[in-house]
N, C-alpha and C positions, 0 to 999 in steps of 0.2 A: 322853513317851514313850510312850502310848497311841496318837498319832496316828502315831507313829515305825515303831510293830507292824502298824497297822491297814492303813496306805497303802504298803508295802512292796510290792505288786505293783506299785504304780503308777508308783515309781520303782526303772529299773534298776540308777542308781548302788548303791541299796541291798543288793543284790544281791552287787553286784560286791564293794564295801564289804567286808560279813561274808566273801565266799568266799575274798578272799585273805587277811583276817584269818586262818580257819581253816587255809591251805596256810601262810601263815608262821608258826602257832601248832603246823602239824605237821612242819614240818622244822625248827623249833626244837629239839623234844622228840629227833628223827630224831639229828640234830646234837650235842646232850649225851650221847648214847650213848656208851660204851666202845667200841664198833665202830667209831666216827665218827675216833675221833681217833687220829693216828698213832702216838703216845707214851704209853705209861698213866701215867707221870711226869708227865705234863702235858696232863690232860685241857681240852676246851675247854668255856672258863666259859658261863654260862645268855646273859651279856650280849655275849659272841662270838659264843656260835652262834645267838641272835636276830638280830645282826648281819648276819652272813652268810646266815641264812636269808631275810633280807628283801632282802640286795644280788642273793639269785640268784631270786628269787620277782617281785620287780621288774625286775629283768634288769639289772640298773646295774652291778654290777664292783666295788664298793669293796669292800675286805679289811681287816680288822683283823690276821687271820691270814695265813699262808702255806698256799695251799689243796695247793704240794705236799710242804712239810714237816711239815705239821701236822694234813692229814688225809688216813685211811685212803682205800683204794680205795672201800671203803662209802663212807665221807663224803666223796669227790670224786663217786659214784653220786649220792647226795642230791644234793648241788648242784647236777648234769645236771640230774636231773629236776625240781626247784625248778624250773631257767632252763625247761624245755622246756614246761613246765605253765602257767609264769608271762608266756611269752612269747606262745604260742600265745593263752592265754585259759581259765581252767578251764572254764567255760559251753559254749565254743566245743568245744572235747575231751569233756566229757560229754553234752552234746547230740549230737555226733557219732556217739558209739557208743550213746545211746538211739534213735534213726534208726535206725541200722542193726540195733539187735535189734525193730524193730519198733512200740519204745513210741510214745505223743503226747507233742506237746512241746506245754507248758501257754502260755498268752498271757505269762505273766513271762520264761518263758524265753527266748521270742521277742524279748521285748523287750529283754532282756538282747544278747542275739546282734546284734541289730537294733544296739543302741548300739555294742557292740564291735567289728564290721566295717562299720558304715557303711551296713545296708541298708535298703531300708526294706521298707511292711507288705506289700507286693504283690510282693518278691522269693523265687523258690523256695530257701528254706532249705536246703534237704538238698543243692540242686543248687552251693549258696556254702560250704557250708560240706565238701562234699566235694571245690572246687577246696582250700580251703584247707587242709585237710589234705593234701591230695598236693603243692600248690604246696609246703608246709613240707618232708614229707615227699623230696621229688626234689632241692631245694635241697641240702639237708641234707646227701642221701646220698654228690651230686655232689661236695660240699667234700668228705665224709669221703674219696671213692674220689681225689680229688687231690690230697689235703692227706698221705694214707695213701701213695700212693706215690712222693710226691715227698721224703718222708723213706725212700721204701727204694731209691729210684732211685741206682744207684752207693755205697750205705754198705756198709763193711766190719763185718761182725757176729762177734765173738767166741763170742757165743750166740745162734746165728741166730731160735731160736722164741723166745726172752724180748725180743728185740728187737721182734719183729715184733708180739709180742702188744704190747708196749710203746708202740710208736709209734702201732698201729690205736686203740688206748685215747687217743693224745694227739691223732689226729687227727680221732677222733670229737667228742671235749670240745670242741676248735676248731671244726669243722663249728658245733654244734649252739650253740656259744656267739658265732658269730660270726653266725648267721640270724638270733639270737634277738637280737640288738645284746648281747648283756650282758657280753663283756671279760671275764671269767672265764676264768683260764688256768691250765694246773697244772705253767707253768713259773716257777718265782721271781721272774723277769727280764721276765715276758711274753713278748712274741714280739720282743727285744731280738738274740738270738742270730739271728733271722731278716732284719736289717735290710736286709740287700742281695739277698735271696734275690726274684727276681721272680714266681717261681710261687706262692713263700707267699703274698707281699706282693697278687697279685692276687686268688689264692682266695678268702681273707681279705676282703679289699677286697670283691669283688663278694658275697658273703654276705651282705654288712655293707646294704648299698646296697639289696641287693633283700631283705633284712628290712625294712627300715627306711623304704622308699617306700609299703609300705602294702597289707592287701590289697583296696581297691577299686580302687586305681590297677591292680596286676595284675589281678585278672578283668576290668576295661576292656577294656588290652593283650590279653588273653586271645580276648577276643568279637570282636575286629576284625583282629586280626594276618596276616588272612591279605588284606585291602585293598590295594588300592595305595595309594601318599604320599597323596597330595591328598584324597581321600576318608578316608583312613586317621587322619590328623589332623582333619581336621573334624568327624569323628564321634564322638569320642572328649569325654570329659565334660570343664566347667570344671571340675572338681577334679584331672584328672588331667593337664589341660594346665597347670595353675599347678604341679602336685606338679612333676613333668620340668623346666620352665623354673626354678625355685625351684630345684632339689635340683642340676642343671649347674650356677646362677649360683652356688652358694654353693660347687661346688667348686672352681672354676676360683678362687675371691675366695679360698679357703682353702688354697690350691696357692701360688698367688703370694704369698700374704702370709708365708707359710711358706717359701720361698726367701728371698725379701728380706730378711726376719729374722735368719735364721737361717748364712745365705750364709758367713760368714766365722766360725759359731760351732759350732753343731752338728753344721751339716752341712761341716766344715772337713775333717774326716777321711775323709768318704765320697768314694767317687769319681764325679768329674761325672757320668757317664753314670747314678749310681746317684739321685742331688740330687733330682732330680724325684720319681721312685717314691717316696720315704724322704716327701718330700711332700703327694704326693699323699695317702698313706697316713693320715697326721697329719689331712691334712684331713678324709677319710672317717669316723677312728677318732673325732674327737674330737667330732663331731656329735650321738654318740650310743653308738659303741659302746662306747670305752673300753681297746681295746689298743693297745697304746704299741710300736715299735722305737726309740724313741729316749729317752733319762729326761730327763721330763718337768721334773723338780725342776732341770736344766740350764738349761731352757728361757729366755729373754730375757723380762723384763716386756711389753714387748709384743705377742711372741707369747703367753704366755700369757694377755693382755686380750682379742685374739683368739679365742682358742681359747676363755674364757669366751662370749663373743657367740656363735661356733658352737654351744656347749654348750648356751646357752639356746633357740637357735631348734631343735637337735634335728633330727627326722625329718620322717614325714609322718602323719597321724592314723590311728585303727585300724591299728596297725600293731606291731611289736616294740619300739619307737622309743621315747623320751621329748621332754621340750624343749617348748616353746608353737607347736610345732610350722611345717613350712613354710609348708603353706597359709595359716596368719594371718599369719604375714608378707608374703606374696603379698596377701593381701586388702588388708591396711593398706597398703600401698606402692601397689597400684592408688588404692586411695579416697583419698590424700593426694594423687596426682599427679591423678584426676579434681576434688578440693576444689580443686586450684593451678587445674585449666585453666575452674574454676567451671562443670563439670556440676552438673545437679539429682542426676543417676541414675549408680551405677558401674556402668557398660560395660564388660562383657572379652571379646573375641571374639566377639562376638553375644549377648551373656547377659549380663542385667540382674542384677546381686549382690541380694538383697533389704536390706535396711537392718538387719535383722534378724543378718545373718549378721556385719554389717561390726561392727555394737552387741558381738556376742557372741566378735568377733575381738581386739575393742578390752579386754574385759573379759580375756578370757585372759592377755592379756599385761598387762596393769594387775596383775592378780590375779598373776602369777608373779615380775613384777619385785618387788611387797611383799612377800612371803612371803622371795625370797629377801633382801632388806634385814635386815628382820625376826630371820630366823636366821641372817646375819652377825653383828647387833649380840649376839644372845641369846653364841653362840659365842666375839666376842673378849671379854665381858665372865668367862663359863666358862673361857674355857684363863686370864684374866690375862696378867701381863708377863713369863712366862717360856718360851712358847713359841716364840718364833721359830727355825728350822731351819736356815736357809738362809745367808741375809747378813743376820742381825739383823734389828733391830723393822721397818727398812724396809720388809721384805718381808709379814710378818704380818699383815697386811691383804689382799693380793694370794693369799696362798695359802689365807686362809682364803675368798674370794669364789670362788677356783676350786673350792675341797671343796664346798663350798655348795652352788653352780650345777650341779657333778657331779652332785651327791646327788639334788638337785633335778630335775636334766633326765637323771636314769637312766641316766649316760655310766659315770663309775666310774673315768678318770682321776681319778689321787691327785698332790700334787709331795710326799707323802709323809710327812703330819702328819696322817694318821687312824687310823692305829696308836696313835701319843701321846698322842692325845686324851683328857681325863678323863669317867669314866662319860656326866656329865649331854650334855656332844657330842657322843658315841654315840648317846644318845638322840634328837638332835636331827637327826643325820646318818638313823638311823632312819625318823623321822618324815615328813624330806622323800622320801625313796625313797618310802615307800607314799603320800605324795601326788605324785610325779610322775608312778607310773604309772599310778593311776587318772586324775591328772586334777584340779587345784585344782578346779574349778568341780565338778566330777562329785561331791567327796568333800563341799566345801558342799552340795551339792545333796542326795548321800545322808542328809547330818547334819540339814538343814533340816525345819522343820515343813510341814506340806499348804498348796498357795497358796493364797491369799487373793482372792477379784477385787475389784480397786479400782472401788469407787462411785460414790467420788469425783471427780471432776478438776474443780481448781481455773484462774482464770483462767492463761493462759502468759505466761513472762516469759524472758526470753533475756537468761543473762549474758554479759558480753563474753569472749571466748577469744581468747588467742596476746596 
């Protein structure tokens, strides 16, 4: 413990861990207040408040109570604030206002911001933070105006002022939730009512993609967007190129898979011209956002498994998204292809990827899978034999795996078993959401002791692999 306290400035992850814990605690206290509950006869329990606060602060979207029916406007506002601060990053927001007020930023704060936003020590912190806040407010404002305009367009209101205010609040909540990849909705059935609405799907989908692609990619695109195409592509960083290619590939594969697997199932009643819209939105959302325009409970086993893989991968690092990240998968795929071709170095787009980056990518993916499997095992033990919710015991494992990966990947999609989980099951999901937002490796680094230098190196011996 003394080592943990003394070396906190050397480990930025420890600061993030403490700040998010404080944010969740403050959110839990606020949601436990009678003001947050929609009904005085049905107050929000401490466990449900903690679950909701963690889900909002970690921009996950899993719910054990109805955001529309169980929370008042104050409670919904608390959830929205937790989403905004948790999505952009607590240290990002506080440091930005400190700089605007003329305060000096210490090395610890700079280290946390660098880790959160992917900046190096030579970057202009003020410039980066300014762009991050501007990007956030710009996309959320545009999303709000588009969603609000769509709700008002062609509507016939009996009480115009109340309807306008209600649609404005709904548009604001969904815009902030979408950009921060939270998946929270103040509609009880999420976005199912907007399944065939092209404008709503396009706006929410664009916000999710931009929020999940990561601030380093946005800033890199901002730096070079005026250049002609060949020069533009060449000057982009390797990370940006991998993220753009990986994101496009995953969205394409997810859309095609959903169309093929659900064509005669959940898409059977959808007009032919709207099926691609529904499939693309699901591919976008299930990677990290958690909004749904179809009943997840009704999806086939194959679609659920594809969704689990997309949820595990997630979106980009240094973003509002979760998962073990697109760039991690791209590095692992490139390394596998390079090894298959017998190359000694990983060269991608005329750049050599350090071996340490490959090791970190492997460790990240492995740790994610180990945590998911361990959590599934514990969840199955705590649920017992009476928790199958849909088609009997044959689906309980897939439902549980889906819920665990959704929590660890901070996605928020659910097959419907979360509200009925026992207390221990909810606590496991709370821990998974917390781990997923900060990143499993960051959490373990934050809780570890100071680094020790290995002074002894033994003779090399290589085990047989494969």
